[in-house]
Phi, psi and omega in degrees: 000319179296319179296321179293324177298317178297316183298322183271356181075025181279157175275121183259107179266007185267343184273131176278067184243127176280118183275071179203154172284153177301161177306137181307324181296326178294319180292323176296314180294325178298314179297318182290315184290330183295344178272359179264119185305324184295339181286349182250005181263165172300148172237185176300141177299339177282335179137160175300126184307318180296325178292316179298319180291319180295319178293319178300318178294319177302318180286326177296324177295336176280349180100008180264127184282081185244156173225167179307331180294342179274358193235137170248120173283093192271158175281082189069173177293333179297324178298318177293320180296312180297318180297320181292315182298311185289327181291330185257330188255158173249156177305135181095347177293148178272137178234125184278131182227113181292138173269150349286146189241162173284122188306324182297334177292321176296317179299320181295317179300316180290323178296330177280006179065028175261170183250120179289137172241124190264128179270126180294159174246156179250212184299138178059030176068011174291150181297142177283106187295322179299317178293323179300309183290334178287322184273333188306318181295348186251011180239159180263339180204161176230132178242116178235156174245124185220112356298151190287138163249117020254357192278336184084001181294140173253126180290135176294143180300320180299322179289320177299318180299316179294322179297311182298317181294316182290321180297322179299321180295331181259009181057035178262139180274131175258118179248121183244116176273113184250032183307321188257027185298335181275348184256073180241122185273317178230145178077197181228155177244117183260130176278139175299341175299333185283337182239344180284129180271357181218118183261011185295329178245032180224131179228131175245132179255123179222168179185189184241005184302315186269340182266328183245009176060044181230043182302326182285351180284339176055057175219130177220197174209142183244136185241132177196194177288153178304323181296316183284326175300317179297319180293315178300320184292306189283327185269331189236300189299321178297317183290321185277323191235349190067319177166165175290158179306133185288316187303308180295332176295317177297319180295313182292328177300314180291320182294317180294325183283318191245349188223038183298324181298316179296320180294316180299316180298320179299313181296315181299319179297319181286329175297316178297315181299313184288330173296317178296319178300315180302315181297316181294316180297318180298318179296321178297314180299318181296326182281000000 
């Protein structure tokens, strides 16, 4: 369908692509770093050490008590999702997926040889809580996107707290894709990492594809307990991907460490732009 849209010259609103060039500092660092031989070699399957430390510091500034051991430098968010699913689930296990869902999450669940169980939605695409509590005891994992792709729904903190607590009682893994955490128009989006005191059955998927316009670089980061990160790394991520691409990890390590102001400004400018775009499109649709 996406290819047909391009062929016909149609406007495709379904792709999560930031229509902007990456921050100039990233391109400068890319050119400079690409001349360093170590940037083209294999790295640890968990990630380039400098990248893991830079991301850990980035998260500590957010108030999350992280160290490199909490982080997997994943091959995009999909790499973290696949590693988490296969590390925790067995073929035939049920995985809960709230509707409407991001299609790649369904593909990942099926690729892990698991069975998708679909969570109904209620008014304004919010999750149907009655259906959630009914299905939770019968699933091995839950995959949610917060803020949601494609609906834009933000899960209430109280509901997230109950989900994490209830899932722990049933030994179910909660996987939260937080790709769009910076694109919130009204209110706030709280990560379960901020209130959960135990991350052993909690995984957060994050990255820079949508915030820094580098989706093609295929580098993200996955956050969980050190024990589960180690299991995902050695048993799954190494086997499937060998590791995330080394070059962009080296670039992002330097950018996060030395150029945080430029990156923050870039994200803020694009958040304003996309909020304005949303308002204009909504007005056009209403008319």
